[in-house]
C-alpha positions as CSV (number, residue, x, y, z in Angstrom):
1,X,-4.4,8.6,-16.4
2,X,-5.8,5.7,-14.5
3,X,-9.5,5.1,-14.2
4,X,-11.0,7.2,-11.5
5,X,-12.9,4.2,-10.1
6,X,-9.6,2.3,-9.6
7,X,-8.1,5.3,-7.8
8,X,-11.1,5.7,-5.6
9,X,-11.2,1.9,-4.8
10,X,-7.6,2.1,-3.6
11,X,-8.4,5.1,-1.4
12,X,-11.2,3.2,0.2
13,X,-8.8,0.3,0.9
14,X,-6.3,2.7,2.5
15,X,-9.0,4.0,4.9
16,X,-10.0,0.4,5.8
17,X,-6.4,-0.5,6.5
18,X,-6.0,2.5,8.8
19,X,-9.3,1.7,10.6
20,X,-8.4,-2.0,11.3
21,X,-4.6,-1.6,11.7
22,X,-4.4,-2.1,15.5
23,X,-6.8,-5.0,15.5
24,X,-5.1,-6.7,12.5
25,X,-1.6,-6.3,14.2
26,X,-2.8,-7.7,17.5
27,X,-4.5,-10.7,15.9
28,X,-1.5,-11.4,13.6
29,X,0.8,-11.4,16.6
30,X,-1.4,-13.8,18.5
31,X,-1.7,-16.1,15.5
32,X,2.0,-16.2,14.9
33,X,3.0,-16.6,18.6
34,X,4.2,-20.2,18.8
35,X,4.3,-20.2,22.7
36,X,0.5,-20.1,22.8
37,X,-1.6,-23.3,22.4
38,X,-3.1,-24.1,19.0
39,X,-6.7,-23.3,20.1
40,X,-5.9,-19.7,20.8
41,X,-3.9,-19.3,17.6
42,X,-6.7,-20.9,15.6
43,X,-9.3,-18.5,17.2
44,X,-7.1,-15.5,16.2
45,X,-6.9,-16.8,12.6
46,X,-10.7,-17.2,12.5
47,X,-11.1,-13.6,13.9
48,X,-8.7,-12.4,11.2
49,X,-10.8,-14.1,8.6
50,X,-13.8,-12.1,9.8
51,X,-12.2,-8.8,9.1
52,X,-13.0,-7.2,5.8
53,X,-10.8,-8.5,3.0
54,X,-9.7,-5.0,2.1
55,X,-8.4,-4.3,5.6
56,X,-5.3,-6.3,4.8
57,X,-2.4,-4.0,4.1
58,X,-1.2,-6.1,1.2
59,X,-4.2,-5.2,-0.9
60,X,-3.3,-1.5,-1.1
61,X,-1.6,-0.6,-4.4
62,X,1.1,2.0,-4.8
63,X,-0.1,4.5,-7.3
64,X,1.3,7.7,-8.9
65,X,0.3,10.8,-7.0
66,X,-0.4,12.8,-10.3
67,X,-1.8,10.2,-12.7
68,X,-2.8,7.3,-10.6
69,X,-0.8,4.9,-12.7
70,X,-0.1,1.6,-10.7
71,X,3.0,0.4,-12.6
72,X,6.6,1.8,-12.6
73,X,6.1,3.5,-9.2
74,X,9.1,5.1,-7.4
75,X,8.6,5.1,-3.7
76,X,11.2,7.8,-3.1
77,X,9.3,10.3,-5.2
78,X,5.7,8.9,-5.0
79,X,5.3,9.1,-8.8
80,X,5.6,6.8,-11.7
81,X,8.6,6.5,-14.1
82,X,7.0,8.5,-16.9
83,X,6.1,11.5,-14.6
84,X,9.5,11.3,-13.0
85,X,11.2,11.6,-16.4
86,X,9.0,14.5,-17.4
87,X,9.4,16.4,-14.2
88,X,13.2,15.7,-14.1
89,X,13.7,17.0,-17.6
90,X,11.9,20.2,-16.7
91,X,14.1,20.6,-13.6
92,X,11.2,20.4,-11.2
93,X,12.7,17.7,-9.0
94,X,15.5,19.0,-6.7
95,X,18.7,17.0,-6.9
96,X,17.8,15.1,-10.0
97,X,19.7,15.8,-13.2
98,X,19.8,14.2,-16.6
99,X,22.9,12.1,-16.9
100,X,25.3,12.4,-19.8
101,X,28.7,10.9,-20.5
């Protein structure tokens, strides 16, 4: 089980990303548009720098839904590798079976 403070910090980041998503996308598009002059692009970059650091989507960490573990995360299931194995062995994940040959 991950530290509760780490899990809560990640949840706060997710909320900030959602809050600033539209503004971030608009500024990013302006900053990356090569048809605009350099002054406008620079202003967009400066406005992006004024946004909260945790509003950047890359700062959100994928974590296991049950334990909060940040490593070994499977996006398809939303859990980490250890929980995936435990649940699959118990037969609680539909369509997943233990392989043998």
